[in-house]
Phi, psi and omega in degrees: 000145180260134177243141186276333193248010170195165178275144177212134175212143178240132180206136178053044174071012177243126175265125185250116181256130178233115172288120198232063169228064190299333181293341178243014183064036170059052178288159177270152175235172175306319184290319181290324172305310184296318181290321177297317178299316180297320180299311183289329175293319180292337183298334181298336180246017181249097182283351182281343179247128183241000173198154177237149163241149175224131182211179178239154180273154170077023175087005175228152180277291181193132182271005179100201178290137181298123185301318184277324186267343178240303189298312181300313178298329181296331180294344180262358184270152172273180185301318180298318179293322178293321177297323178297322179292310183295327175294321180295318179294320177296329179299328178297314179295318177302318181293321178296318182284333183275335182291140186287340183280135172298144181243130180247120176268127177254107194247121174229150174061221185289130176218089194230154175056234180297334174296317176297324178295317179299317177298315179300319184283350175287164182278326179224153181225126173250129182239180175233164175301337181273355181294140176226109185256125183222120171268079197267025186300320182290342178284348175246023174083017182244167178280158177286349183277075184236127173056034177088011184299320183287345176266314187277314188299316178299331180286340180269314187241358181099154186297314183294317180291319177298318179300318180300312182293322184282329177281323185267333183067018183279165178279140172260123182289167178299314181296318178296318179298322177291318181296325181276350179093005176290315176266134174289328178198160175243141173223165176292156186305320183290343180258359188297311184299316181293322180295314179295319180296319179295319178296317178296320179296320178298318179293317182296332179281348180280183181287110188300313180298317182293321177296320176298322178293321177300314179298318180298316183288325176302324179282313186294326188283353173303325187258016183247153167286168178300319180297316178296321180296318180296319178295317180295320179292328177298317177294314182300316182290324176298320177298318179297331180288349176272355186277157174296329181295327177296316177297317181298321179297319178294312181299321179293321178298314180299320181277002182056045178236166175274132181293143173248105186283143180245002167067039175230000000 
């Protein structure tokens, strides 16, 4: 499928998304929000893609909402219009978390505002020493509670660290992000694309149904007691045991071979 407001290509079961307005550090527009949401919503019924990567062109990830194309028009909206916008931005995070495929954010340079949210809402994050992540909403007179930040960010880096970033709006460096657990790993900028692609390929080669179940349970179990989580995981794992991939893994073990999953 072709998208007008960002680059997209799928190959070897990996969908590669590139925010591609490098002259402006890849800001989002009303249209790119809508297209990204549509892509992730459609992913739920797309068995040909088993992992996504998302990155930015030109050495930066994403500078957030476009000041001229989003922020200025918002000043002319009434409350109903503003609510429609904030609901629309939140829909992107909902779609990212609901799609069964793991999403890997490859972050270099500026990663600010809604860009930081997209990185946060991804399942894994690879960064560089040059990455600068800023949840800068309070620096433009807004609350830090934007697009699920107050729910997701503390679960990634902890309540105190999330509070610091959301109250101050300061940048988190790449090294700090790795130390705090925001980044799964750091690589040099020139190795970022290959690192993210390799990670996505490894995930895509795994059991697709089971990986989707893992993502679902990671989300659902936030709101469960331990007892409920254990019961839910028992059901989830039993379902995975009905798949062809579970049988293939056993047959490969017996034959002393590496399993080749077919995602059924």
